C-alpha positions in Angstrom: -29.2 23.1 -18.3 -32.1 21.4 -16.5 -32.4 19.9 -13.0 -33.1 16.3 -12.1 -36.5 14.9 -12.7 -36.6 12.3 -10.0 -36.0 13.7 -6.5 -34.7 10.4 -5.1 -32.0 10.0 -7.8 -29.4 11.3 -5.4 -30.1 8.5 -3.0 -29.5 6.0 -5.7 -26.1 7.6 -6.3 -25.1 7.2 -2.7 -25.8 10.8 -1.5 -27.6 11.4 1.8 -30.5 13.8 2.3 -28.1 16.1 4.2 -25.5 16.0 1.4 -28.1 16.8 -1.2 -29.3 19.8 0.9 -25.6 20.9 1.0 -25.4 20.7 -2.8 -28.6 22.8 -3.1 -27.1 25.4 -0.8 -23.8 25.5 -2.8 -25.5 25.9 -6.1 -28.6 27.9 -5.1 -30.7 25.7 -7.4 -31.4 22.1 -8.3 -28.4 20.3 -9.8 -28.4 19.0 -13.3 -28.0 15.2 -13.8 -24.3 15.6 -14.6 -23.7 17.9 -11.6 -25.4 15.4 -9.3 -23.3 12.6 -10.7 -20.1 14.6 -10.2 -20.9 15.4 -6.6 -21.9 11.8 -5.9 -18.5 10.5 -7.1 -16.4 13.3 -5.8 -18.1 13.3 -2.4 -17.9 9.5 -2.1 -15.8 8.0 0.7 -13.1 6.9 -1.8 -12.5 10.4 -3.2 -13.3 12.8 -0.4 -12.2 10.8 2.8 -15.2 12.4 4.5 -15.1 10.0 7.4 -11.3 10.0 7.9 -9.9 13.5 7.0 -10.5 14.7 10.5 -8.3 12.0 11.9 -5.6 11.9 9.2 -4.6 15.5 10.2 -2.9 14.0 13.3 -0.3 12.2 11.2 3.1 14.0 11.0 3.8 14.9 7.3 6.5 17.5 7.4 10.3 17.1 7.2 13.3 19.0 6.0 13.6 16.7 2.9 9.9 16.5 2.1 9.2 18.3 -1.2 5.6 17.2 -1.6 3.4 15.9 1.1 -0.2 14.6 1.3 -2.8 16.1 -1.1 -0.9 15.5 -4.4 -0.8 12.4 -6.5 2.2 11.1 -4.7 4.6 12.2 -1.9 8.1 13.4 -3.0 11.2 13.4 -0.8 14.7 14.7 -1.6 17.3 12.0 -1.2 20.3 14.1 -2.2 22.5 14.6 -5.3 19.6 16.3 -7.1 17.5 13.2 -6.9 14.1 12.6 -5.3 11.8 9.6 -4.7 8.1 9.6 -5.3 6.0 7.1 -3.3 2.4 6.2 -3.2 0.2 3.4 -1.9 -3.4 2.6 -3.0 -6.1 0.0 -2.6 -8.2 -1.8 -5.1 -10.1 -4.0 -2.7 -13.7 -4.0 -3.8 -12.9 -4.1 -7.6 -10.7 -7.2 -6.9 -13.5 -8.9 -5.0 -15.8 -8.4 -8.0 -13.3 -9.2 -10.8 -10.0 -10.3 -9.4 -7.8 -10.1 -12.5 -8.8 -6.7 -13.7 -9.3 -5.3 -10.2 -5.7 -6.1 -9.3 -4.3 -5.2 -12.7 -5.9 -1.8 -12.8 -4.7 -1.2 -9.2 -1.2 -1.6 -10.5 -1.9 0.7 -13.5 -3.4 3.4 -11.3 -0.5 3.5 -8.8 2.0 3.8 -11.6 0.2 6.8 -13.0 0.1 8.4 -9.5 3.9 8.2 -9.5 4.9 9.2 -13.0 2.5 12.1 -13.0 4.9 13.7 -10.5 7.7 13.4 -13.1 9.1 10.2 -11.6 9.9 7.0 -13.4 8.4 4.1 -11.5 11.1 1.6 -10.5 9.4 -0.8 -8.1 6.0 -2.2 -7.0 5.1 -4.0 -3.8 1.8 -5.7 -3.1 0.4 -6.4 0.4 -2.4 -8.9 -0.2 -5.0 -10.3 2.2 -7.3 -13.1 1.4 -9.8 -15.4 3.1 -8.6 -18.8 4.4 -7.4 -21.3 1.8 -10.1 -23.8 2.6 -12.7 -21.4 1.0 -13.1 -22.0 -2.8 -13.9 -18.4 -3.6 -10.9 -17.1 -1.6 -8.7 -19.4 -3.7 -10.3 -18.1 -6.9 -9.8 -14.5 -5.9 -6.2 -15.2 -4.8 -5.4 -16.8 -8.1 -6.9 -14.0 -10.1 -5.3 -11.2 -8.1 -1.8 -12.7 -8.4 -2.3 -13.2 -12.2 -3.6 -9.6 -12.5 -0.6 -8.1 -10.8 1.9 -10.2 -12.7 0.1 -9.7 -16.0 0.1 -5.9 -15.7 3.4 -5.3 -13.9 5.5 -7.7 -16.0 4.0 -6.3 -19.2 4.4 -2.6 -18.4 8.0 -3.2 -17.4 8.1 -2.3 -13.7 9.5 -4.9 -11.3 7.4 -6.2 -8.4 10.1 -6.6 -5.6 8.1 -7.6 -2.6 4.9 -7.4 -0.5 3.0 -9.4 2.0 0.7 -12.4 1.9 -1.9 -13.0 4.6 -4.8 -15.5 4.9 -7.5 -15.0 7.4 -11.2 -15.9 7.6 -12.1 -12.2 8.1 -11.2 -11.5 4.4 -13.4 -14.2 2.9 -15.9 -11.9 1.3 -13.7 -8.8 1.1 -10.0 -9.3 0.1 -7.5 -6.5 0.4 -5.4 -5.7 -2.6 -3.0 -2.9 -1.8 -0.3 -1.7 -4.2 2.7 0.4 -3.4 4.9 2.1 -6.0 8.3 3.9 -5.8 9.7 6.2 -8.5 12.8 8.2 -9.0 13.1 11.7 -10.6 15.6 14.5 -11.0 14.3 17.2 -8.8 14.1 19.6 -11.7 11.5 17.4 -13.4 9.0 17.6 -10.5 5.6 18.8 -11.6 2.3 19.2 -9.7 -1.3 18.5 -10.6 -2.4 22.1 -11.0 -4.3 23.8 -13.8 -2.9 27.3 -13.7 -2.8 30.1 -16.3 -6.0 31.2 -17.9 -6.1 30.3 -21.6 -3.9 27.2 -21.1 -5.2 24.1 -22.8 -6.5 20.9 -21.1 -5.2 18.0 -23.2 -6.4 14.4 -22.6 -3.7 11.9 -23.2 -3.9 8.1 -23.6 -6.7 5.6 -24.1 -10.2 6.1 -25.4 -12.9 6.8 -22.9 -15.4 3.9 -22.4 -18.2 2.8 -20.1 -15.9 0.6 -18.0 -15.4 1.9 -14.5 -18.4 4.2 -14.4 -19.5 4.5 -10.8 -16.4 2.6 -9.6 -15.6 4.7 -6.6 -19.2 5.2 -5.5 -20.7 1.8 -6.3 -17.7 -0.3 -5.0 -15.3 1.5 -2.8 -17.9 3.4 -0.8 -20.2 0.5 0.1 -19.9 -3.0 1.6 -20.0 -6.2 -0.4 -22.4 -9.1 -0.4 -21.2 -12.7 -0.2 -20.1 -14.0 -3.5 -19.5 -10.6 -5.0 -19.6 -11.9 -8.6 -22.8 -9.9 -9.3 -22.7 -9.2 -13.0 -24.4 -5.8 -12.4 -21.2 -4.6 -10.7 -18.8 -5.8 -13.4 -19.0 -2.6 -15.4 -17.7 -0.7 -12.3 -14.4 -2.6 -12.6 -12.0 -0.9 -15.0 -10.2 -2.8 -17.8 -6.4 -2.3 -18.1 -4.0 -2.2 -21.0 -0.4 -2.4 -19.8 1.1 -1.7 -23.2 -0.9 1.5 -23.5 0.4 2.4 -20.0 4.0 1.8 -21.1 3.6 4.2 -24.0 1.9 6.7 -21.7 4.8 6.6 -19.2 7.4 7.3 -21.9 5.4 10.0 -23.5 4.7 11.8 -20.2 8.3 11.7 -19.1 9.4 13.1 -22.5 6.9 15.9 -22.2 8.2 16.8 -18.7 11.8 16.5 -19.8 11.1 19.3 -22.4 9.1 21.3 -19.8 6.0 21.3 -22.1 3.5 20.8 -19.3 2.3 23.3 -16.7 0.5 20.6 -14.6 -0.6 17.0 -15.1 -2.8 14.5 -13.3 -3.9 11.0 -13.9 -7.5 10.0 -14.4 -8.2 7.5 -11.6 -11.3 7.5 -9.3 -14.1 9.6 -10.7 -12.3 10.1 -14.0 -12.5 13.5 -15.7 -14.7 14.9 -12.9 -11.8 14.4 -10.5 -8.9 15.4 -12.7 -10.6 18.6 -14.0 -11.9 19.8 -10.6 -8.9 18.9 -8.5 -6.3 20.5 -10.9 -8.4 23.7 -11.2 -9.1 23.9 -7.5 -5.5 23.4 -6.4 -4.4 26.3 -8.7 -7.4 28.6 -7.9 -8.5 28.7 -11.5 -11.5 27.4 -13.4 -11.9 25.1 -16.4 -14.2 24.6 -19.4 -14.6 21.1 -20.8 -16.2 20.0 -24.1 -17.4 16.5 -23.7 -17.9 16.1 -27.5 -14.2 16.5 -27.9 -13.4 13.5 -25.7 -12.4 10.5 -27.9 -14.8 7.7 -26.9 -14.6 4.0 -27.3 -18.3 3.5 -27.6 -20.9 5.5 -29.6 -23.6 7.5 -27.9 -21.9 8.1 -24.6 -23.6 10.8 -22.5 -21.8 13.7 -20.7 -22.5 11.9 -17.4 -20.8 8.7 -18.7 -17.9 10.7 -20.2 -17.2 12.7 -17.1 -17.5 9.8 -14.6 -15.9 7.0 -16.6 -12.8 5.5 -15.0 -11.3 4.0 -18.1 -7.7 3.4 -17.5 -4.4 4.7 -19.0 -5.5 8.4 -19.3 -3.8 11.6 -18.1 -4.9 15.2 -18.2 -2.1 17.7 -19.1 -2.3 21.5 -18.8 -0.3 23.0 -21.7 0.4 26.5 -22.9 -1.0 27.0 -26.4 2.5 27.7 -27.9 3.7 24.2 -26.7 0.7 22.3 -28.2 2.3 21.5 -31.5 5.5 20.0 -29.9 3.3 18.1 -27.4 1.3 16.5 -30.2 4.5 15.6 -32.1 6.0 13.9 -29.0 2.8 12.0 -28.3 2.5 10.8 -31.9 6.1 9.6 -31.7 5.2 7.4 -28.7 1.8 6.4 -30.3 -0.2 8.1 -27.5 -3.5 9.8 -28.4 -3.6 13.5 -27.4 -6.7 15.7 -27.7 -7.6 19.2 -26.5 -10.8 18.9 -24.6 -10.9 22.3 -22.8 -9.1 25.2 -21.4 -8.2 26.9 -18.1 -10.4 29.9 -17.2 -10.0 32.9 -14.8 -11.5 32.7 -11.3 -14.8 34.6 -10.9 -15.4 37.8 -8.9 -15.7 35.7 -5.8 -12.1 34.5 -6.3 -13.1 30.9 -7.1 -12.9 29.1 -10.4 -15.8 27.2 -11.9 -15.9 23.9 -13.7 -18.1 24.4 -16.8 -18.9 21.3 -18.9 -20.4 21.5 -22.4 -22.4 18.8 -24.0 -23.7 18.3 -27.6 -24.4 21.5 -29.4 -22.4 23.5 -26.9 -25.1 23.2 -24.2 -23.9 23.8 -20.7 -24.6 20.6 -18.8 -22.7 21.5 -15.6 -21.5 24.7 -14.0 -20.2 24.4 -10.5 -17.4 25.8 -8.3 -14.5 23.6 -8.9 -13.5 23.7 -5.3 -17.0 22.5 -4.2 -16.2 19.2 -5.8 -12.6 18.9 -4.7 -12.5 20.6 -1.3 -16.1 21.1 0.0 -17.1 17.6 0.6 -18.8 16.9 3.9 -16.5 16.3 6.9 -18.0 13.8 9.3 -17.1 13.4 13.0 -18.6 9.9 13.2 -19.3 8.4 16.6 -16.5 6.3 18.2 -17.1 3.5 20.6 -14.5 1.1 22.0 -15.7 -2.6 22.0 -16.6 -3.9 25.4 -13.6 -6.3 25.3 -11.1 -3.6 24.5 -8.1 -4.0 26.8 -9.6 -7.1 28.3 -7.4 -9.9 27.0 -6.6 -12.2 29.9 -3.9 -14.9 29.7 -6.0 -18.0 29.1 -5.3 -21.6 30.1 -3.7 -22.5 26.8 -1.4 -19.5 26.8 -0.3 -20.2 30.3 0.5 -23.7 29.3 2.5 -22.5 26.3 4.6 -20.5 28.8 5.3 -23.6 30.8 2.9 -22.8 33.6 0.3 -25.5 33.0 -0.3 -29.1 31.8 -2.0 -28.3 28.5 -0.2 -30.5 25.8 1.2 -28.9 22.7 2.8 -30.5 19.6 5.2 -27.6 19.0 6.5 -29.2 15.8 3.0 -29.4 14.3 2.3 -25.8 15.3 5.5 -24.6 13.6 4.6 -26.4 10.4 1.1 -25.1 10.5 2.2 -21.5 10.8 4.7 -21.7 7.9 3.9 -21.3 4.3 6.2 -20.2 1.5 5.0 -17.1 -0.6 7.5 -18.0 -3.3 4.6 -19.3 -5.4 3.3 -15.7 -5.6 6.5 -13.8 -6.1 7.8 -16.2 -8.7 5.0 -15.0 -10.9 6.5 -11.6 -10.9 9.5 -10.3 -12.7 11.6 -8.5 -10.0 14.7 -8.0 -12.0 13.4 -5.4 -14.6 15.9 -2.5 -14.8 18.5 -4.9 -13.3 18.5 -2.7 -10.1 17.2 -5.3 -7.7 19.9 -6.3 -5.2 17.7 -8.1 -2.7 14.4 -9.3 -4.1 11.3 -11.0 -2.5 12.0 -13.7 0.0 15.7 -13.0 0.5 15.7 -10.1 3.0 13.3 -8.3 5.4 13.1 -5.4 2.9 13.7 -5.1 -0.8 17.0 -3.5 -1.8 17.5 -1.6 -5.0 20.3 0.4 -6.5 19.5 4.1 -6.4 19.4 4.4 -10.2 17.0 4.7 -13.1 17.2 5.6 -16.8 18.5 9.2 -16.7 19.7 8.9 -13.1 23.3 7.5 -12.9 24.1 5.0 -10.1 26.6 6.5 -7.6 26.9 3.6 -5.1 23.8 4.4 -3.0 20.8 2.2 -2.5 17.2 2.2 -1.5 15.5 -0.1 1.0 11.7 -0.5 0.9 9.1 -2.6 2.8 5.4 -2.9 3.3 4.1 -4.2 6.6 0.9 -5.0 8.3 -0.2 -7.2 11.2 -4.0 -7.3 11.5 -3.7 -9.8 14.3 -1.9 -7.2 16.4 -4.4 -4.5 15.5 -7.4 -6.7 16.3 -6.1 -7.0 19.9 -5.1 -3.3 20.2 -5.3 -1.1 17.1 -3.2 1.7 18.7 -0.4 -0.4 19.9 -0.7 -2.7 16.9 -0.3 0.2 14.4 2.6 1.6 16.3 4.3 -1.8 16.3 3.7 -2.1 12.5 5.5 1.2 12.0 8.4 -0.1 14.2 8.6 -3.4 12.3 8.8 -1.5 9.0 11.6 0.8 10.4 13.5 -2.3 11.6 13.1 -4.1 8.3 14.7 -1.1 6.5 17.4 -1.0 9.1 18.4 -4.7 8.8 19.2 -4.0 5.1 21.3 -1.0 6.0 18.8 1.7 5.3 18.0 5.0 7.1 14.2 5.5 6.9 13.3 8.8 5.1 9.5 8.6 4.4 6.4 6.5 4.9 3.0 6.2 3.3 0.0 4.2 4.6 -3.0 2.3 3.4 -5.7 2.2 6.1 -8.1 -0.7 5.4 -11.0 -0.8 7.8 -14.6 -1.8 8.0 -17.8 0.2 7.8 -17.3 3.7 9.2 -20.9 3.9 10.2 -20.1 1.3 12.9 -18.7 3.2 15.9 -16.3 0.4 16.8 -14.7 0.7 13.3 -14.3 4.4 13.7 -12.7 3.8 17.1 -10.3 1.3 15.5 -9.4 3.8 12.8 -8.8 6.7 15.2 -6.7 4.5 17.5 -4.6 3.1 14.7 -3.9 6.6 13.4 -2.9 7.7 16.9 -0.6 4.7 17.2 1.0 5.4 13.8 1.4 9.1 14.6 3.1 8.4 17.9 5.5 5.9 16.3 6.3 8.1 13.3 7.0 11.1 15.6 9.3 8.9 17.7 11.3 7.7 14.7 11.3 11.1 12.9 9.4 9.6 10.0 7.2 11.9 7.8 4.0 10.3 6.4 3.9 11.9 2.9 0.7 10.4 1.6 -1.6 7.4 1.8 -5.0 6.0 1.2 -8.0 5.1 3.2 -10.2 2.2 2.3 -13.4 1.9 4.2 -16.6 -0.3 4.0 -14.4 -3.4 3.9 -17.1 -5.7 5.1 -19.1 -8.7 3.8 -22.6 -9.5 4.9 -22.3 -7.0 7.7 -19.1 -8.4 9.2 -16.2 -6.0 9.3 -12.6 -7.1 8.5 -10.0 -6.9 11.2 -8.4 -3.4 11.3 -5.6 -3.6 8.7 -3.3 -0.6 8.5 -0.5 -1.2 6.0 2.7 0.9 6.3 5.2 1.3 3.6 8.6 2.8 4.5 11.5 3.7 2.2 15.1 4.1 3.4 18.3 5.3 1.9 21.4 3.1 2.0 24.5 5.4 2.0 26.8 2.8 0.5 25.8 -0.3 -1.4 29.4 -1.5 -1.9 28.2 -5.0 -1.3 24.7 -6.5 -0.9 23.4 -6.8 2.6 23.5 -10.4 3.9 19.7 -10.8 4.0 17.9 -13.7 5.5 20.2 -16.7 5.8 22.8 -18.5 7.8 26.6 -18.8 7.6 28.2 -22.2 7.1 29.0 -22.7 10.8 28.0 -19.3 12.2 26.8 -18.6 15.7 23.2 -17.4 16.1 22.9 -14.2 18.2 19.6 -12.9 19.6 19.7 -9.1 19.6 17.2 -7.2 21.6 16.4 -9.6 24.4 14.0 -12.4 25.3 10.2 -12.3 25.4 7.4 -14.7 26.0 4.2 -12.6 25.6 1.9 -14.2 23.0 -0.7 -11.5 22.8 -1.8 -10.9 19.2 0.6 -13.5 17.8 -0.1 -15.8 14.9 0.4 -18.7 17.3 -2.3 -17.3 19.6 -4.8 -16.9 16.8 -4.2 -20.1 14.8 -3.1 -22.6 17.5 -4.5 -21.4 20.8 -7.6 -19.7 19.4 -7.5 -16.9 22.0 -6.0 -13.4 22.2 -3.5 -14.6 24.9 -3.2 -11.3 26.6 -2.4 -7.8 25.5 0.4 -6.8 23.0 4.0 -6.8 24.3 5.2 -3.3 25.0 7.1 -1.2 22.5 10.0 0.9 23.7 10.9 3.5 21.1 14.3 4.3 22.4 15.3 0.6 22.7 14.0 0.0 19.2 16.0 2.9 17.8 19.2 1.6 19.5 18.6 -1.8 17.9 18.2 -0.2 14.5 21.4 1.8 14.9 23.2 -1.3 16.1 22.3 -3.5 13.1 23.3 -0.7 10.7 26.6 -0.5 12.4 27.0 -4.2 12.3 26.2 -4.3 8.6 28.9 -1.7 8.0 31.5 -4.0 9.5 32.9 -6.1 6.7 32.2 -9.9 7.1 30.6 -9.5 10.5 27.2 -10.8 9.5 26.3 -13.5 7.1 22.5 -13.5 7.9 20.0 -11.3 9.7 16.3 -11.5 10.2 13.8 -9.6 12.3 11.5 -11.4 14.7 7.9 -10.5 13.9 5.0 -12.6 12.5 5.4 -16.1 13.8 8.0 -15.2 16.4 11.4 -16.6 16.9 10.3 -20.0 15.7 9.3 -18.8 12.2 12.3 -16.4 12.1 14.7 -19.3 12.6 12.8 -21.6 10.2 12.9 -19.0 7.4 16.7 -18.4 7.9 17.2 -22.2 7.6 15.1 -22.5 4.4 16.7 -19.5 2.7 20.2 -20.8 3.5 19.4 -24.5 2.8 21.1 -25.6 6.0 20.0 -26.6 9.5 20.6 -25.2 13.0 20.6 -26.1 16.6 19.2 -23.7 19.3 19.4 -24.6 22.9 18.3 -21.5 24.8 14.5 -21.4 24.3 12.7 -22.8 27.3 9.0 -22.7 26.2 6.7 -22.5 23.2 5.6 -19.1 24.4 9.2 -17.8 23.9 9.4 -19.6 20.6 6.3 -17.9 19.2 6.3 -14.6 20.9 6.1 -11.6 18.5 7.5 -9.0 20.9 9.0 -6.2 19.0 12.6 -4.8 18.7 14.4 -8.2 18.2 16.5 -9.8 15.5 18.5 -12.9 15.0 21.9 -12.5 13.5 24.2 -15.2 12.1 27.8 -14.3 12.6 31.2 -15.9 12.3 32.6 -13.6 15.0 30.1 -13.6 17.9 32.4 -11.9 20.4 32.8 -9.0 18.1 29.1 -8.6 17.6 28.4 -9.0 21.3 30.9 -6.2 22.0 29.1 -3.9 19.5 25.8 -4.7 21.2 27.2 -3.9 24.6 28.5 -0.5 23.5 25.1 0.2 21.8 23.1 -0.7 25.0 21.3 -3.6 23.3 20.8 -6.9 25.0 22.5 -9.7 23.1 23.3 -13.4 23.6 24.4 -16.5 21.6 21.4 -18.9 21.4 22.7 -21.5 18.9 24.7 -22.4 15.9 24.1 -23.0 12.2 25.0 -26.2 10.5 23.8 -29.7 9.8 20.6 -30.9 8.1 18.1 -30.7 11.0 16.1 -28.0 12.6 16.5 -28.4 16.3 15.2 -26.3 19.2 16.2 -28.3 22.2 13.3 -29.8 24.0 10.7 -28.3 21.6 11.4 -29.2 18.0 13.6 -31.7 16.2 12.9 -32.5 12.6 14.8 -33.0 9.3 15.3 -29.8 7.3 13.7 -31.6 4.3 10.4 -32.0 6.2 10.4 -28.3 7.1 11.1 -27.5 3.4 8.4 -29.8 2.1 5.7 -28.6 4.5 6.4 -24.9 3.8 6.7 -25.2 0.0 3.6 -27.3 -0.7 0.9 -25.5 1.2 -0.1 -22.8 -1.4 0.4 -25.1 -4.4 -1.8 -27.8 -2.8 -4.5 -25.4 -2.0 -4.6 -24.1 -5.5 -4.1 -27.6 -7.0 -0.9 -26.4 -8.7 2.1 -28.6 -9.1 5.3 -27.0 -7.9 8.1 -26.9 -10.6 
């Protein structure tokens, strides 16, 4: 084993001088080329979280039902009756900027493997997506490719995409965000961890051949910013290529292996490939591992040990198997047409108590010999400088915002504003199959959260349900990242509640700019504190997540974009929750009180062009009372025939969406100003009810402000003194925007 010949090689691989010195200290010698490559990918921002680990520790992650928290491939939570959920969220932002279709498709493939490696069958996908403005041709190209990639992979592999989020903003022009959330179900007895324990046990590589696609993916793409027009061909090999049909076979094979208890530990090969899977599984168990790169089945001839160990080729898993179970494992894999190859074995820890990762190349030569934990656990931990921007907290109420509140002469065309803020994401979710497994009770566009039967192959339905949502509001977080992140958690909790769910767990995807910019690190730290405060207030454990940094283009950072996914359990799914909509002649009741603050709202950003003040205050106790109230109201038979939270777009967009889903109009006569129409103040919902007095009485007993503000019916959308237009005009404006931007004819 020889050291590197060119001293500056480590810089080309993204390592700093200080990090290279740390490697020299750990090894006591110069690293070999493979060792250097492994440290570069394992110590990258994507794999090591070296800029964020210090802050992530502040998130609450424990709970009485938490079986597996952060640090494993997915979080796992006991939901009763011997059943658990596995949940995970990831990002594939930079790969999707370079090659939109494969970047998004392999993001889906990776998140599925994170879930089924825990022993869970994936039952649902959600995709929060953020793109540049639709006027930008490249943003439209990326948008189209990402949507096709998600649908092409998810539909083919057979897992329904049941919801998500769609946001367009100029700040994502050069750097889109493609986040993917996955939920799985498992019998608790099938739970398995990614640990390589038991000296002499075999390391078996399952799935696809190893190729040169994805080499350097995490270090080249996810740990550095992008340049405008990121179609640079030199980066395309860093984007993996997916095969959903191979993934489907791999899912079935792995679950069959786990059902027969043939596997000691298992881990998917995602970022950093074999380097990550071998070192992490060994380090978690306190053992070592030997790997023979010549045994790895390769797609291309002449691949070097460096390429084999750092390839991120998709649809691959590493299983740790006792020798006596190998024959049965090979038999099951052959039955499912999945390749299975022994590539190494687990070894005893050394005299120092630590296991070593030893990699052999051609002729048995040792090409790497490092402490496994040094790759997985000993990455640098940075306390990067934090600095609040000069304008932090200074968001005065400008002339336009004052006029919107009725305190000035500035003219507004409220109808035009409402139409400009509204677009229908149906063009996106209609590309996805959301009825696979036939468990989807409320799919995309019909409720504030997706609703599924709590069932899967091998898990019988017993009348309970699951409610799941992904939420983000970068407009809020750009004004105040701490309050904005807290409000995002509150919105997710309320979205679950209005479908009858009790939140049980959360995961997060923290999308931020360059961590070397002190303002970005301040935004990240503030957002984590806001999330932690809200999760503690709601008793919500954060069981995992992802951090995506260096989201910048040409030196411009994106707006802080923390995404929160929350899963809730519905105790009885005797009938579907009413969802977004209106009753035939139902009364409209505002639950939670009035508000007129425009700070951070979409109206302030897109119409006023100013922050319009700070964010409205969030009262955790009042929010919890509202959540309890709506769950109680949903439990009352025939009390609600529609319910929708007030969030992005305010009361105006909430009412418009209820009209459009129901296909009928409404008249509201209790909104005095455009500020009140578009305020995004938290802890508020609109309910459509045939028995308003009964609902108002429930609200009084729950201590929640409530009042009748209008009535459903007719064929016009009317907010007295502000908006009056035919429902057909609202439908046309909302439905055509995305299709026209993409030059697609709506069916």
